[in-house]
C-alpha positions in Angstrom: 8.3 -1.3 -21.9 5.2 -3.2 -20.6 3.2 -1.4 -18.0 2.6 -3.0 -14.6 -1.1 -4.1 -14.2 -3.1 -2.8 -11.3 -6.4 -4.3 -10.0 -8.3 -1.4 -8.6 -11.5 -2.0 -6.6 -13.5 1.2 -5.7 -17.3 1.8 -5.7 -17.1 5.6 -5.7 -17.1 6.5 -9.4 -15.8 10.0 -8.9 -12.8 8.9 -6.9 -12.2 6.0 -9.3 -12.2 8.3 -12.3 -9.7 10.7 -10.6 -7.3 7.9 -9.7 -7.6 6.1 -13.0 -7.0 9.3 -14.8 -3.9 10.0 -12.7 -2.4 6.5 -12.9 -3.1 5.4 -16.5 -0.1 7.2 -17.9 2.1 5.0 -15.7 0.2 1.7 -15.3 -2.4 -0.4 -16.9 -5.2 0.1 -14.4 -8.3 -2.2 -14.3 -11.1 -0.7 -12.3 -14.0 -2.7 -10.7 -16.8 -1.1 -8.8 -17.6 -4.0 -6.4 -15.6 -6.7 -4.6 -17.2 -9.6 -6.3 -16.3 -8.5 -9.9 -12.8 -7.6 -8.7 -12.3 -11.1 -7.3 -13.6 -12.7 -10.5 -11.1 -10.6 -12.5 -8.3 -11.6 -10.1 -9.1 -15.2 -10.5 -9.0 -15.0 -14.3 -6.3 -12.5 -15.0 -2.7 -11.6 -13.9 -2.0 -8.5 -11.9 1.1 -7.0 -10.3 -0.5 -5.1 -7.4 -4.0 -4.6 -5.9 -5.5 -1.3 -4.7 -8.6 -2.0 -2.6 -11.3 0.2 -1.1 -13.0 -1.3 1.9 -16.7 -0.3 1.8 -18.0 -1.8 -1.4 -21.1 -3.7 -2.5 -21.3 -7.4 -3.1 -18.0 -8.0 -1.2 -16.1 -5.6 1.1 -12.4 -4.9 0.8 -11.4 -7.0 3.8 -13.1 -10.1 2.4 -11.7 -9.4 -1.0 -8.2 -9.2 0.4 -8.6 -12.4 2.3 -9.7 -14.2 -0.9 -6.8 -12.8 -2.9 -4.4 -13.9 -0.2 -5.7 -17.4 -0.2 -4.8 -17.6 -3.9 -1.7 -15.5 -4.0 0.5 -14.7 -0.9 2.9 -12.6 -2.9 1.0 -9.9 -4.7 1.2 -6.5 -2.9 -2.1 -5.2 -1.5 -2.7 -1.6 -0.6 -6.0 -0.6 1.1 -7.2 2.9 0.2 -10.1 3.8 2.4 -11.9 6.6 4.3 -12.0 4.3 7.3 -9.3 5.9 9.5 -9.8 4.1 12.8 -6.7 2.4 14.2 -8.7 -0.9 14.5 -9.5 -0.9 10.7 -5.8 -0.3 9.8 -4.7 -3.1 12.1 -7.4 -5.4 10.8 -6.2 -4.7 7.2 -2.6 -5.5 8.1 -3.5 -8.7 9.9 -5.5 -9.9 6.9 -2.2 -9.6 4.9 -2.3 -6.1 3.3 1.1 -4.5 2.8 0.0 -0.9 3.4 -3.1 1.2 4.2 -3.7 4.7 2.9 -6.5 6.9 4.4 -8.5 9.1 2.1 -7.9 11.8 1.2 -4.4 11.2 0.1 -2.1 12.7 -2.6 -1.7 10.9 -5.9 2.1 11.4 -5.5 2.0 9.4 -2.2 0.0 6.6 -3.9 2.4 6.4 -6.8 5.4 6.4 -4.5 3.9 3.5 -2.5 3.0 1.6 -5.7 6.6 2.0 -7.0 8.1 0.8 -3.7 6.1 -2.4 -3.8 6.6 -3.1 -7.5 10.4 -2.6 -7.0 10.4 -4.9 -4.0 8.5 -7.6 -6.0 11.1 -7.4 -8.8 14.0 -7.4 -6.4 12.7 -10.5 -4.6 12.5 -12.3 -8.0 16.2 -11.6 -8.6 17.4 -13.0 -5.3 16.6 -16.7 -5.1 19.0 -17.5 -2.2 17.5 -19.6 0.6 18.3 -19.5 4.3 18.2 -22.0 7.1 16.1 -20.7 10.1 15.8 -23.2 12.9 14.2 -26.2 11.4 12.9 -24.3 8.4 14.3 -23.5 4.9 13.4 -19.9 4.2 12.8 -19.0 0.5 12.5 -15.2 0.2 11.7 -15.4 -3.5 8.6 -17.5 -2.9 7.8 -16.3 0.7 7.9 -19.7 2.2 9.2 -21.6 5.2 9.6 -25.3 4.6 10.3 -28.0 7.2 9.7 -31.6 6.0 6.0 -31.7 5.1 5.2 -28.5 7.0 5.1 -25.5 4.6 4.2 -22.0 5.8 3.5 -19.2 3.3 4.3 -15.7 4.4 3.1 -12.4 3.0 5.6 -10.2 1.1 6.0 -7.9 4.1 6.5 -10.7 6.5 9.1 -12.2 4.2 10.9 -8.9 3.8 11.0 -8.4 7.6 12.2 -11.9 8.3 14.9 -11.5 5.6 16.1 -8.2 7.2 16.3 -10.0 10.6 18.2 -12.9 9.2 20.7 -10.6 7.5 21.2 -8.8 10.8 21.0 -11.7 13.1 22.2 -11.3 16.7 22.4 -7.5 16.2 20.5 -4.8 18.1 18.3 -3.2 15.5 16.7 0.2 16.1 13.0 0.5 15.2 13.6 3.4 12.9 16.2 1.5 10.9 13.9 -1.5 10.5 11.0 0.8 9.4 13.1 2.7 6.9 14.6 -0.5 5.4 11.4 -2.5 5.2 8.6 0.1 5.1 10.5 3.0 3.6 9.3 5.3 6.4 9.4 5.5 10.2 6.2 7.4 11.1 3.9 6.4 14.0 1.5 4.2 12.0 4.3 2.3 10.4 5.7 1.7 13.8 2.4 0.1 14.8 2.5 -2.0 11.6 5.9 -3.2 12.6 4.6 -4.5 15.9 1.8 -6.3 14.2 4.2 -8.1 11.8 6.6 -9.0 14.5 3.8 -10.5 16.5 2.9 -12.6 13.4 6.5 -13.8 13.0 6.7 -14.8 16.7 3.6 -17.0 16.1 5.3 -18.6 13.2 8.3 -19.5 15.3 6.3 -20.3 18.5 7.5 -23.9 18.6 11.1 -22.9 17.9 12.9 -22.4 21.2 16.1 -21.4 19.5 14.5 -18.5 17.6 14.0 -15.4 19.6 12.7 -12.0 18.5 13.6 -9.9 21.5 11.9 -6.6 22.3 14.5 -4.0 23.6 12.4 -1.3 25.2 13.0 2.1 23.9 15.5 0.8 21.3 14.1 -1.8 19.0 14.6 -5.5 18.5 17.1 -8.3 18.2 16.6 -11.5 16.2 18.7 -14.3 17.7 19.2 -17.9 16.8 20.9 -20.0 19.5 
């Protein structure tokens, strides 16, 4: 069976060696020691998932992730960084990353997250059904919202969250249920991530008066379409 291909950008050679050594039995991992060479590789090759450090020479991880997102809105991106400030995590998610791991972390946790995103990517490929959301046609497979000539491309996580809302429309959804279904966990940081992604979806539907994502204090959310 063909191994999934990982683009791995990390300038610390010791950390890079350890992660490569731990992952190469499961994946084809391609390591680049600076952001510029990683972007060149991404533009010329095909990968299934990206693991990005933030503090790198030539181009930092945030700029690299933005460049990747401009070309491909679907590929999962996981930041792995020593930058543990809340502001850095939120910035990474706003750029379009799907997750953020703070060093040091266990290889088992990294592999688990990689597998979650790879499985979700394959699952989305097998469900081509489209949905009507307000004036938009929502295509979960391609992460797009289309209304006439207006096309909006979502990230994978935004698309998964929107699909979960659509499938549970007009229903009170507990925060922990959303987190477990979409993120696979319900810890504090994932909860903050949920708030960021809901804010982004609200902006997408800002001109849709019939689409409401209601915040139910102390409970969760309700996605309604009048």
